[in-house]
Backbone as CSV, one residue per row, in Angstrom:
resi,resn,N_x,N_y,N_z,CA_x,CA_y,CA_z,C_x,C_y,C_z
1,UNK,0.840,-1.178,0.000,0.000,0.000,0.000,0.885,1.242,0.000
2,UNK,0.485,2.230,-0.756,1.212,3.496,-0.804,0.488,4.502,0.067
3,UNK,1.240,5.313,0.794,0.635,6.291,1.668,1.056,7.686,1.285
4,UNK,0.126,8.603,1.445,0.409,10.023,1.337,1.001,10.438,0.015
5,UNK,2.164,10.938,0.074,2.813,11.568,-1.059,3.543,10.518,-1.881
6,UNK,3.417,10.601,-3.171,4.136,9.681,-4.045,5.275,10.421,-4.709
7,UNK,6.134,9.677,-5.342,7.329,10.272,-5.925,7.073,10.885,-7.299
8,UNK,5.842,11.290,-7.572,5.540,11.906,-8.858,5.466,13.425,-8.759
9,UNK,6.202,13.993,-7.812,6.273,15.443,-7.729,5.215,16.076,-6.840
10,UNK,4.515,15.288,-6.061,3.521,15.851,-5.162,4.239,16.365,-3.924
11,UNK,3.943,17.557,-3.514,4.569,18.143,-2.336,3.733,19.301,-1.829
12,UNK,3.802,19.561,-0.562,2.892,20.518,0.059,2.991,21.916,-0.538
13,UNK,4.163,22.394,-0.886,4.286,23.772,-1.336,4.608,23.888,-2.815
14,UNK,4.040,23.003,-3.600,4.251,23.063,-5.050,2.979,23.531,-5.738
15,UNK,2.815,23.201,-6.993,1.724,23.731,-7.797,0.337,23.453,-7.243
16,UNK,0.156,22.373,-6.482,-1.194,22.087,-5.996,-1.697,23.161,-5.043
17,UNK,-0.809,23.965,-4.479,-1.257,25.065,-3.627,-2.012,26.107,-4.445
18,UNK,-1.739,26.147,-5.720,-2.372,27.134,-6.585,-3.637,26.606,-7.240
19,UNK,-3.888,25.315,-7.142,-5.001,24.710,-7.866,-6.228,24.591,-6.964
20,UNK,-6.937,25.693,-6.797,-8.103,25.685,-5.911,-9.234,24.841,-6.467
21,UNK,-9.221,24.555,-7.756,-10.263,23.716,-8.357,-10.286,22.332,-7.713
22,UNK,-9.126,21.859,-7.256,-9.066,20.557,-6.601,-9.858,20.536,-5.301
23,UNK,-10.093,21.709,-4.726,-10.643,21.772,-3.375,-12.089,22.231,-3.302
24,UNK,-12.756,22.362,-4.432,-14.139,22.814,-4.315,-14.937,21.773,-3.534
25,UNK,-15.908,22.244,-2.796,-16.764,21.407,-1.944,-16.044,20.873,-0.713
26,UNK,-14.896,21.428,-0.335,-14.198,21.013,0.887,-14.724,21.828,2.060
27,UNK,-14.873,21.193,3.197,-15.345,21.868,4.397,-14.462,21.477,5.566
28,UNK,-13.787,22.463,6.155,-12.910,22.213,7.284,-13.740,22.163,8.565
29,UNK,-13.489,21.142,9.377,-14.162,21.013,10.662,-13.117,21.048,11.765
30,UNK,-13.578,21.144,12.999,-12.686,21.117,14.150,-12.912,19.827,14.916
31,UNK,-11.813,19.176,15.296,-11.885,17.977,16.128,-10.980,18.181,17.336
32,UNK,-11.327,17.537,18.411,-10.513,17.609,19.621,-9.940,16.224,19.889
33,UNK,-8.628,16.148,19.970,-7.979,14.907,20.372,-7.879,14.945,21.890
34,UNK,-8.612,14.074,22.594,-8.634,14.143,24.049,-7.352,13.643,24.710
35,UNK,-6.583,12.849,23.961,-5.339,12.277,24.492,-4.230,12.403,23.464
36,UNK,-2.986,12.417,23.949,-1.846,12.345,23.039,-1.911,11.026,22.274
37,UNK,-1.405,11.044,21.042,-1.312,9.823,20.237,0.171,9.504,20.099
38,UNK,0.574,8.377,20.637,1.971,7.948,20.586,2.185,7.095,19.339
39,UNK,3.257,7.429,18.611,3.513,6.783,17.326,4.883,6.130,17.274
40,UNK,4.983,5.109,16.429,6.250,4.475,16.042,6.569,5.008,14.654
41,UNK,7.803,5.431,14.415,8.106,6.129,13.169,9.339,5.613,12.445
42,UNK,9.298,5.800,11.136,10.463,5.674,10.273,10.521,6.972,9.472
43,UNK,11.663,7.642,9.506,11.830,8.903,8.779,12.233,8.597,7.336
44,UNK,11.514,9.209,6.407,11.847,9.057,4.989,13.212,9.698,4.726
45,UNK,14.050,8.999,3.977,15.384,9.532,3.672,15.307,10.766,2.787
46,UNK,14.310,10.790,1.902,14.069,11.942,1.037,12.568,12.153,0.950
47,UNK,12.195,13.342,0.513,10.781,13.651,0.330,10.598,14.301,-1.023
48,UNK,9.673,13.827,-1.814,8.702,12.775,-1.554,9.158,11.372,-1.965
49,UNK,10.303,11.282,-2.626,10.722,9.994,-3.202,10.896,8.875,-2.185
50,UNK,11.290,9.183,-0.953,11.565,8.144,0.032,10.391,7.734,0.900
51,UNK,9.225,8.307,0.654,8.070,8.041,1.514,7.614,6.584,1.429
52,UNK,7.465,6.056,0.245,7.008,4.667,0.105,7.985,3.715,0.800
53,UNK,9.282,3.928,0.623,10.288,3.084,1.262,10.173,3.167,2.789
54,UNK,9.910,4.359,3.319,9.755,4.505,4.772,8.550,3.711,5.273
55,UNK,7.433,3.771,4.556,6.260,2.988,4.959,6.518,1.494,4.832
56,UNK,7.202,1.086,3.773,7.533,-0.334,3.616,8.374,-0.820,4.800
57,UNK,9.383,-0.047,5.174,10.244,-0.399,6.304,9.437,-0.448,7.605
58,UNK,8.567,0.521,7.799,7.720,0.574,8.997,6.867,-0.688,9.109
59,UNK,6.244,-1.070,8.016,5.363,-2.242,8.036,6.143,-3.542,8.238
60,UNK,7.415,-3.555,7.883,8.250,-4.740,8.125,8.689,-4.825,9.582
61,UNK,8.896,-3.686,10.228,9.441,-3.654,11.587,8.404,-3.825,12.690
62,UNK,7.168,-3.441,12.422,6.167,-3.371,13.487,5.231,-4.577,13.451
63,UNK,5.149,-5.302,14.564,4.208,-6.430,14.637,2.766,-5.938,14.488
64,UNK,1.955,-6.719,13.835,0.537,-6.393,13.647,0.326,-5.028,13.000
65,UNK,1.205,-4.646,12.109,1.146,-3.316,11.494,-0.180,-3.074,10.772
66,UNK,-0.706,-4.089,10.114,-1.951,-3.925,9.351,-3.147,-3.623,10.241
67,UNK,-3.027,-3.890,11.529,-4.144,-3.692,12.461,-4.088,-2.335,13.165
68,UNK,-3.120,-1.504,12.812,-2.930,-0.225,13.504,-3.294,0.946,12.598
69,UNK,-3.624,2.064,13.239,-3.882,3.283,12.479,-2.552,3.824,11.965
70,UNK,-2.569,4.230,10.709,-1.378,4.709,10.029,-1.419,6.239,9.923
71,UNK,-0.239,6.853,10.046,-0.116,8.305,9.983,1.061,8.694,9.104
72,UNK,0.987,9.881,8.564,2.113,10.527,7.916,2.282,11.884,8.589
73,UNK,3.507,12.216,8.975,3.780,13.484,9.652,4.771,14.269,8.796
74,UNK,4.350,15.434,8.338,5.169,16.290,7.481,5.531,17.541,8.265
75,UNK,6.838,17.818,8.343,7.308,19.038,9.002,8.349,19.704,8.117
76,UNK,8.319,21.004,8.114,9.320,21.777,7.378,9.903,22.800,8.334
77,UNK,11.228,22.715,8.548,11.919,23.657,9.423,13.197,24.110,8.737
78,UNK,13.343,25.419,8.659,14.524,26.023,8.035,14.773,25.456,6.639
79,UNK,13.696,25.257,5.888,13.798,24.769,4.525,14.029,23.271,4.390
80,UNK,14.153,22.559,5.494,14.381,21.110,5.466,13.062,20.387,5.757
81,UNK,12.727,19.446,4.900,11.499,18.670,5.054,11.804,17.362,5.759
82,UNK,11.009,17.060,6.783,11.071,15.764,7.452,9.706,15.118,7.316
83,UNK,9.680,13.903,6.803,8.429,13.149,6.681,8.586,11.857,7.464
84,UNK,7.666,11.635,8.378,7.674,10.417,9.181,6.516,9.512,8.762
85,UNK,6.832,8.291,8.396,5.818,7.254,8.227,5.582,6.711,9.629
86,UNK,4.338,6.581,10.044,4.082,6.250,11.443,2.886,5.321,11.625
87,UNK,2.943,4.583,12.718,1.839,3.729,13.152,1.575,3.997,14.627
88,UNK,0.327,3.829,15.030,-0.033,4.008,16.433,0.691,2.974,17.285
89,UNK,1.288,3.443,18.372,1.961,2.538,19.312,0.910,1.892,20.210
90,UNK,1.181,0.668,20.634,0.254,-0.023,21.539,0.601,0.222,23.003
91,UNK,1.872,0.537,23.275,2.298,0.861,24.635,3.244,2.055,24.568
92,UNK,3.421,2.729,25.682,4.280,3.911,25.707,5.744,3.586,25.464
93,UNK,6.174,2.375,25.796,7.587,2.015,25.611,7.832,1.156,24.367
94,UNK,6.822,1.002,23.532,6.966,0.140,22.362,8.046,0.620,21.399
95,UNK,8.128,1.930,21.155,9.158,2.448,20.245,10.545,2.090,20.758
96,UNK,10.774,2.266,22.046,12.065,1.928,22.628,12.325,0.427,22.516
97,UNK,11.314,-0.383,22.806,11.474,-1.840,22.729,11.770,-2.319,21.314
98,UNK,11.246,-1.621,20.309,11.476,-1.991,18.909,12.658,-1.241,18.302
99,UNK,13.330,-0.416,19.131,14.464,0.377,18.666,14.067,1.283,17.491
100,UNK,12.940,1.976,17.689,12.406,2.860,16.652,12.251,4.266,17.211
101,UNK,12.144,5.218,16.309,11.856,6.586,16.723,10.397,6.666,17.162
102,UNK,10.163,7.511,18.154,8.795,7.759,18.588,8.414,9.192,18.233
103,UNK,7.138,9.447,18.222,6.625,10.784,17.954,5.290,10.885,18.680
104,UNK,4.960,12.069,19.152,3.698,12.261,19.852,2.879,13.336,19.144
105,UNK,1.669,12.967,18.750,0.696,13.946,18.284,0.025,14.457,19.549
106,UNK,0.221,15.730,19.831,-0.225,16.313,21.095,-1.738,16.507,21.094
107,UNK,-2.349,16.146,22.219,-3.786,16.330,22.362,-4.135,17.800,22.189
108,UNK,-5.370,18.049,21.788,-5.811,19.419,21.616,-6.757,19.549,20.443
109,UNK,-6.986,20.785,20.030,-7.918,21.086,18.941,-7.180,21.156,17.611
110,UNK,-7.776,20.517,16.624,-7.199,20.449,15.281,-8.249,20.775,14.230
111,UNK,-7.804,21.412,13.166,-8.647,21.566,11.981,-8.523,20.264,11.198
112,UNK,-9.652,19.834,10.623,-9.637,18.578,9.876,-10.377,18.740,8.557
113,UNK,-9.755,18.214,7.526,-10.401,18.060,6.223,-10.294,16.594,5.869
114,UNK,-11.323,16.060,5.254,-11.356,14.644,4.903,-11.266,14.481,3.396
115,UNK,-10.433,13.549,2.974,-10.315,13.196,1.561,-10.816,11.762,1.414
116,UNK,-11.855,11.590,0.622,-12.391,10.262,0.331,-11.578,9.654,-0.817
117,UNK,-11.394,8.348,-0.800,-10.673,7.627,-1.862,-9.341,8.308,-2.170
118,UNK,-8.544,8.520,-1.110,-7.299,9.269,-1.267,-6.345,8.695,-2.304
119,UNK,-6.258,7.347,-2.526,-5.318,6.881,-3.543,-5.632,7.407,-4.946
120,UNK,-6.902,7.703,-5.201,-7.297,8.252,-6.502,-7.236,9.780,-6.502
121,UNK,-6.912,10.370,-5.360,-6.916,11.826,-5.228,-5.630,12.358,-4.603
122,UNK,-4.517,11.745,-4.940,-3.222,12.137,-4.371,-2.948,13.641,-4.491
123,UNK,-3.208,14.279,-5.641,-2.888,15.707,-5.737,-3.647,16.581,-4.743
124,UNK,-4.772,16.105,-4.241,-5.539,16.933,-3.316,-4.941,16.956,-1.913
125,UNK,-4.023,16.050,-1.597,-3.455,16.031,-0.244,-2.673,17.318,0.024
126,UNK,-1.700,17.604,-0.807,-0.916,18.829,-0.624,-1.777,20.072,-0.749
127,UNK,-2.689,20.071,-1.714,-3.570,21.222,-1.913,-4.460,21.448,-0.699
128,UNK,-4.904,20.368,-0.087,-5.757,20.485,1.094,-5.003,21.141,2.241
129,UNK,-3.775,20.691,2.508,-2.997,21.315,3.576,-2.709,22.783,3.267
130,UNK,-2.395,23.087,2.026,-2.135,24.485,1.648,-3.361,25.354,1.911
131,UNK,-4.524,24.867,1.519,-5.765,25.615,1.724,-6.044,25.786,3.218
132,UNK,-5.819,24.735,3.993,-6.041,24.816,5.437,-5.135,25.860,6.080
133,UNK,-3.900,25.962,5.596,-2.935,26.904,6.166,-3.311,28.364,5.930
134,UNK,-4.250,28.602,5.035,-4.721,29.965,4.802,-5.586,30.466,5.953
135,UNK,-6.102,29.557,6.765,-6.976,29.921,7.875,-6.142,30.517,8.999
136,UNK,-6.520,31.688,9.470,-5.760,32.389,10.514,-5.772,31.669,11.855
137,UNK,-6.658,30.709,12.039,-6.748,29.982,13.309,-5.736,28.838,13.404
138,UNK,-5.098,28.512,12.276,-4.134,27.403,12.229,-2.808,27.825,12.834
139,UNK,-2.217,26.931,13.625,-0.858,27.121,14.128,0.082,26.793,12.971
140,UNK,0.650,27.810,12.363,1.475,27.633,11.149,2.751,26.833,11.411
141,UNK,3.144,26.697,12.665,4.342,25.937,13.019,4.037,24.460,13.278
142,UNK,2.781,24.100,13.265,2.421,22.712,13.560,2.687,21.816,12.349
143,UNK,2.975,20.530,12.606,3.180,19.611,11.493,1.859,19.309,10.789
144,UNK,1.956,18.917,9.539,0.792,18.415,8.807,0.666,16.939,9.144
145,UNK,-0.520,16.539,9.573,-0.731,15.157,10.010,-1.734,14.490,9.081
146,UNK,-1.311,13.395,8.497,-2.186,12.576,7.668,-2.605,11.387,8.525
147,UNK,-3.895,11.239,8.763,-4.409,10.115,9.546,-5.218,9.227,8.603
148,UNK,-4.637,8.070,8.272,-5.249,7.155,7.310,-6.263,6.262,8.000
149,UNK,-7.479,6.253,7.453,-8.587,5.513,8.026,-8.975,4.365,7.091
150,UNK,-9.800,3.439,7.579,-10.276,2.356,6.701,-11.029,2.918,5.491
151,UNK,-11.161,2.100,4.483,-11.910,2.431,3.266,-11.339,3.621,2.505
152,UNK,-10.001,3.767,2.545,-9.304,4.811,1.787,-9.757,6.226,2.134
153,UNK,-10.048,6.440,3.413,-10.384,7.776,3.908,-9.137,8.348,4.579
154,UNK,-8.852,9.609,4.278,-7.707,10.299,4.862,-8.189,11.554,5.568
155,UNK,-7.793,11.707,6.836,-8.063,12.945,7.566,-6.775,13.768,7.563
156,UNK,-6.860,14.987,7.054,-5.753,15.934,7.075,-5.954,16.811,8.309
157,UNK,-4.947,16.843,9.181,-5.065,17.558,10.456,-3.969,18.600,10.615
158,UNK,-4.365,19.779,11.097,-3.427,20.826,11.492,-3.893,21.386,12.822
159,UNK,-2.944,21.571,13.720,-3.267,22.050,15.073,-3.769,23.496,15.003
160,UNK,-4.760,23.783,15.825,-5.274,25.137,15.945,-4.488,25.897,17.002
161,UNK,-4.388,27.224,16.836,-3.738,28.052,17.848,-4.530,27.938,19.141
162,UNK,-3.830,28.093,20.281,-4.521,28.038,21.576,-5.359,29.260,21.812
C-alpha cells in the first residue's frame, strides 16, 4: 500500500497550492484529540521519493502493522522537510522496545479536512494542507498530520492556535 505523497512530484508547497479547483466542496471542521497519540516512526530519507520506502520499512518492523492506524507526519523547518511514516503505538515504551523513533501527536484542537478515496486523489493532499494553512486559526508551526482511516479515507489535520 502506498501512503500520502508519491514520488511523482507531489509536495505541500508546489503547484497544488495554486489549484483551488481541486478543493471545491471542501469543508474544514474542528476535532478535539482528548489524548496524546503515541507513534512508532520511520523517517523518509528523502521527500517525496523516500516516503514509500519509509512505509515499507515501517510495516516490516512493526508487529501487527496492518491492524494499527497509520499516519504521515510532514514538518518543514529552516527549509528542510522531514516526513515520518508512522503507526499508532500499543504501549508507551513500544518504540524503545522496537528500537524505533517515537513521535507524539499532542492532544488538543485540530482543523480537519477529509479526503475520500485518497489513492485516486493524491494531488488533493498537498492542496488540502495548503488551503487549510490559509486559515488564521491554524498554528502555522504545527506539522501536517495525515491520519489514514479504513476504506481509503484520509483525515488531514493541522493544530489550531490556543
